[in-house]
C-alpha positions as CSV (number, residue, x, y, z in Angstrom):
1,M,-16.8,11.1,-7.2
2,A,-13.4,11.2,-9.0
3,P,-13.6,12.5,-12.6
4,H,-12.9,10.2,-15.5
5,P,-9.4,10.8,-16.8
6,T,-9.0,11.9,-20.4
7,I,-7.0,8.7,-21.2
8,N,-7.7,5.4,-19.6
9,L,-4.1,4.4,-19.2
10,L,-4.9,1.1,-17.5
11,D,-7.6,-0.3,-19.9
12,G,-7.6,-4.0,-19.9
13,R,-5.4,-4.4,-16.8
14,V,-6.4,-6.4,-13.7
15,A,-5.2,-5.1,-10.3
16,I,-5.2,-6.6,-6.9
17,V,-5.2,-4.1,-4.0
18,T,-4.8,-5.5,-0.5
19,G,-6.5,-3.5,2.2
20,G,-8.6,-1.9,-0.5
21,T,-11.8,-1.5,1.6
22,G,-10.7,1.8,3.2
23,G,-8.1,4.4,3.7
24,I,-5.2,4.5,1.3
25,G,-6.2,1.2,-0.2
26,K,-9.6,2.5,-1.1
27,G,-8.0,5.6,-2.7
28,V,-5.7,3.4,-4.7
29,A,-8.6,1.1,-5.9
30,L,-10.7,4.1,-7.0
31,Q,-7.8,5.7,-8.9
32,L,-6.9,2.5,-10.7
33,A,-10.5,1.9,-11.6
34,A,-10.9,5.5,-12.9
35,R,-8.1,4.7,-15.3
36,G,-9.7,1.6,-16.7
37,A,-8.4,-1.2,-14.5
38,R,-10.6,-4.0,-13.3
39,V,-9.9,-4.2,-9.5
40,V,-9.9,-7.1,-7.1
41,V,-10.4,-5.4,-3.7
42,N,-9.0,-7.5,-0.9
43,G,-9.9,-7.0,2.8
44,R,-11.6,-8.6,5.7
45,S,-15.0,-6.8,5.7
46,A,-17.5,-7.5,3.0
47,D,-19.6,-4.6,4.3
48,N,-16.7,-2.1,3.9
49,A,-15.9,-3.6,0.5
50,R,-19.5,-3.1,-0.7
51,A,-19.2,0.7,-0.5
52,V,-15.9,0.6,-2.5
53,L,-17.4,-1.6,-5.1
54,D,-20.4,0.7,-5.5
55,E,-18.1,3.7,-6.0
56,I,-16.1,1.8,-8.6
57,R,-19.3,0.9,-10.5
58,D,-20.4,4.5,-10.3
59,L,-17.2,5.3,-12.2
60,G,-18.2,2.8,-14.8
61,G,-15.6,0.3,-13.6
62,E,-15.5,-3.4,-12.8
63,A,-14.5,-4.8,-9.4
64,C,-14.9,-7.7,-7.1
65,F,-14.2,-8.4,-3.4
66,A,-11.7,-11.2,-2.5
67,P,-11.6,-11.6,1.3
68,G,-8.4,-12.8,3.0
69,D,-5.7,-12.2,5.6
70,V,-2.6,-10.7,4.0
71,R,-0.4,-12.7,6.4
72,S,-1.8,-16.0,5.1
73,R,-0.2,-17.7,2.2
74,A,-3.3,-19.7,1.4
75,D,-5.5,-16.6,1.6
76,M,-3.3,-14.7,-0.8
77,Q,-3.2,-17.6,-3.2
78,A,-7.0,-17.6,-3.1
79,V,-7.0,-13.9,-3.9
80,A,-4.7,-14.3,-6.9
81,A,-6.8,-17.2,-8.1
82,E,-10.0,-15.2,-7.8
83,A,-8.5,-12.4,-10.0
84,V,-7.7,-15.0,-12.6
85,R,-11.1,-16.6,-12.4
86,R,-13.1,-13.3,-12.5
87,F,-11.0,-11.2,-14.8
88,G,-8.6,-13.6,-16.6
89,G,-5.3,-12.7,-15.0
90,V,-3.2,-10.3,-12.9
91,D,-1.3,-7.3,-14.2
92,I,-0.9,-5.0,-11.2
93,V,-0.4,-5.9,-7.5
94,V,-0.6,-3.2,-4.8
95,P,0.4,-4.7,-1.4
96,N,-1.1,-1.9,0.7
97,A,-2.4,-3.6,3.9
98,G,0.0,-3.8,6.8
99,G,-1.5,-6.9,8.5
100,N,-1.7,-5.5,12.1
101,D,-1.9,-1.7,12.3
102,D,-3.1,-1.8,15.9
103,E,0.1,-3.5,16.9
104,A,2.2,-1.0,15.0
105,R,0.6,1.8,17.1
106,S,1.1,0.0,20.4
107,P,3.4,1.8,22.9
108,E,5.2,-1.5,23.4
109,V,6.1,-1.5,19.7
110,R,6.2,2.2,18.8
111,G,8.1,4.2,21.4
112,P,11.5,5.1,22.8
113,F,13.9,2.2,22.2
114,A,14.7,1.6,25.9
115,G,11.1,0.8,26.7
116,I,9.8,-1.2,23.8
117,D,9.3,-5.0,23.8
118,L,11.8,-6.3,21.3
119,E,10.1,-9.7,21.0
120,R,6.9,-8.0,19.9
121,V,8.9,-5.7,17.6
122,A,10.6,-8.7,15.9
123,Q,7.2,-10.5,15.5
124,F,5.6,-7.4,14.1
125,V,8.4,-6.8,11.6
126,G,8.2,-10.4,10.3
127,Q,4.4,-10.4,10.0
128,A,4.4,-7.0,8.3
129,L,6.9,-8.1,5.7
130,A,4.9,-11.3,5.1
131,A,1.8,-9.1,4.6
132,K,3.5,-7.3,1.8
133,L,5.3,-10.2,0.1
134,L,2.9,-13.1,0.2
135,V,0.4,-11.5,-2.2
136,V,3.3,-10.8,-4.7
137,Q,4.6,-14.4,-4.6
138,A,1.0,-15.6,-5.1
139,A,0.4,-13.4,-8.1
140,V,3.8,-13.8,-10.0
141,P,2.7,-16.9,-11.9
142,A,-0.4,-15.1,-13.2
143,M,1.6,-12.0,-14.1
144,R,4.1,-14.2,-15.9
145,E,1.3,-15.6,-18.0
146,R,0.3,-12.0,-19.0
147,G,3.9,-11.2,-20.1
148,G,4.7,-9.0,-17.2
149,G,3.2,-6.4,-14.9
150,S,3.8,-4.0,-12.1
151,V,4.1,-4.4,-8.3
152,V,3.7,-1.2,-6.3
153,F,4.3,-1.5,-2.5
154,V,2.7,1.1,-0.3
155,T,4.8,1.4,2.8
156,S,6.0,3.9,5.4
157,E,8.3,6.8,4.9
158,G,9.8,5.6,8.1
159,G,11.9,3.2,6.0
160,R,13.6,6.2,4.4
161,S,13.4,9.0,7.0
162,P,12.7,7.4,10.4
163,T,11.8,9.5,13.4
164,P,12.3,8.7,17.1
165,G,10.3,5.8,18.3
166,Q,10.1,4.0,14.9
167,T,12.4,1.1,15.5
168,A,9.7,-1.4,14.3
169,I,8.4,0.7,11.4
170,A,11.9,1.6,10.2
171,S,13.0,-2.0,10.4
172,F,10.0,-3.3,8.5
173,S,9.7,-0.6,5.9
174,G,13.5,-0.2,5.3
175,G,13.7,-3.9,4.9
176,L,10.8,-3.9,2.5
177,I,12.4,-1.2,0.4
178,A,15.6,-3.2,0.2
179,A,13.6,-6.4,-0.6
180,S,11.7,-4.5,-3.4
181,R,15.0,-3.8,-5.1
182,V,15.9,-7.5,-4.9
183,L,12.5,-8.3,-6.4
184,A,13.1,-5.7,-9.1
185,R,16.2,-7.5,-10.3
186,D,14.8,-11.0,-9.8
187,L,11.6,-10.2,-11.8
188,A,12.9,-8.0,-14.5
189,R,13.5,-11.0,-16.7
190,E,9.7,-11.6,-16.4
191,R,9.1,-7.9,-17.3
192,I,7.5,-7.4,-13.9
193,R,8.4,-4.0,-12.4
194,V,8.7,-3.4,-8.7
195,N,8.5,0.0,-7.0
196,C,7.7,1.5,-3.6
197,V,5.5,4.4,-2.6
198,C,6.5,5.6,0.9
199,V,3.9,7.6,2.8
200,T,3.8,9.6,6.0
201,V,0.6,10.9,7.6
202,V,-2.4,10.6,5.2
203,R,-5.7,12.0,6.2
204,D,-9.0,10.1,6.2
205,T,-7.3,6.8,7.0
206,P,-7.5,4.5,10.0
207,S,-4.1,5.8,11.2
208,W,-5.4,9.4,11.0
209,S,-8.5,8.4,13.0
210,A,-6.4,6.5,15.6
211,V,-4.5,9.7,16.4
212,F,-7.0,12.5,15.8
213,G,-10.4,10.7,16.2
214,P,-12.5,10.3,19.4
215,G,-11.2,7.8,21.9
216,S,-7.6,7.9,20.6
217,T,-5.3,5.6,22.6
218,V,-1.9,6.4,20.9
219,S,0.9,7.6,23.1
220,D,1.5,11.4,23.6
221,M,4.8,11.0,21.6
222,H,2.9,9.5,18.7
223,R,0.3,12.2,18.7
224,R,2.9,15.0,18.9
225,Q,4.8,13.5,15.9
226,Y,1.6,13.5,13.8
227,E,0.8,17.1,14.9
228,K,4.3,18.2,13.9
229,I,4.0,16.5,10.5
230,V,0.6,18.2,9.9
231,A,2.0,21.6,10.9
232,H,5.3,21.3,8.8
233,S,4.2,19.7,5.5
234,P,4.9,22.5,3.0
235,L,2.4,21.2,0.4
236,G,-0.1,19.9,3.0
237,V,-1.2,16.5,4.1
238,A,-2.0,14.0,1.4
239,S,-5.4,12.3,0.9
240,P,-5.8,8.6,-0.1
241,A,-6.7,9.8,-3.6
242,D,-3.3,11.7,-3.8
243,I,-1.5,8.4,-3.0
244,G,-3.7,6.5,-5.4
245,K,-2.6,8.8,-8.2
246,V,1.1,8.1,-7.6
247,V,0.4,4.3,-7.5
248,A,-1.6,4.5,-10.7
249,F,1.4,6.2,-12.4
250,F,3.8,3.5,-11.3
251,A,1.3,0.9,-12.5
252,S,0.9,2.5,-16.0
253,D,3.1,2.3,-19.1
254,D,4.2,5.9,-18.4
255,A,6.5,4.3,-15.8
256,A,7.6,1.5,-18.1
257,H,11.3,2.1,-17.4
258,L,11.0,2.6,-13.7
259,T,11.8,-0.4,-11.4
260,G,13.6,-0.7,-8.1
261,T,12.7,2.8,-7.1
262,A,11.1,4.4,-4.1
263,I,9.2,7.7,-4.2
264,S,7.9,9.7,-1.2
265,P,4.8,11.8,-1.8
266,T,5.1,13.6,1.5
267,G,4.3,17.1,0.4
268,G,7.8,18.3,0.8
269,L,8.2,17.1,4.4
270,T,11.0,14.8,3.3
271,I,13.4,15.4,0.4
272,H,15.7,12.7,-0.9
273,C,18.8,13.6,-2.9
274,W,20.8,11.0,-4.9
275,T,24.5,11.6,-5.6
């Protein structure tokens, strides 16, 4: 169980976390709740959500489950409406779910450029972008009613420092980072901040299990890349809670003057210099 923070920086805030029933999304939901936010956990499995809701309640927090496919406009509108109905509004949106992670790991989508299926790549990129943006569009009216808020995209470090075989991930994540900067400018007048958290390998997630768990079906190239990341991360491999703490910072007033930024909690594996 995560300890209670000394200061509940998110007291009174309402957060939507897509893909919040496991992996990074669960880590984000727990960290937001530990800081006082009421959390709307989105996902597809009520059974998986139940365990997350129980942990949040053990922290003394409030949460509810709002099912829905992040690639569906109607579903995301329903999730935003549920946040308003249950908790009175929306202050924080964390688009974490990718929409189709199995497709992202497919050798026809992730692999050497000469051999990938570009039609599948293009379809994946479009769906993955929709999975991140639809929930934001659905929540903006409610955030406007609250006088502003924070959007924190969780995406891949492949959009900033791509590795071989990542045509699809780099196209999607790089495009999302660029789009987040457009949104940051568009929504600044509404006092809605927009930032990105760009992750690489994170332990105790579906992606980690897909590579290192029993019955793994990823390509040898994919597995070797993960093994190299694990071996060469100076500060070690992050956990979902580690990523959740970065998201919680962006969501809080401590980051009140940060918008249009991307940060990479990769444990020193990647270093970004601005000149």
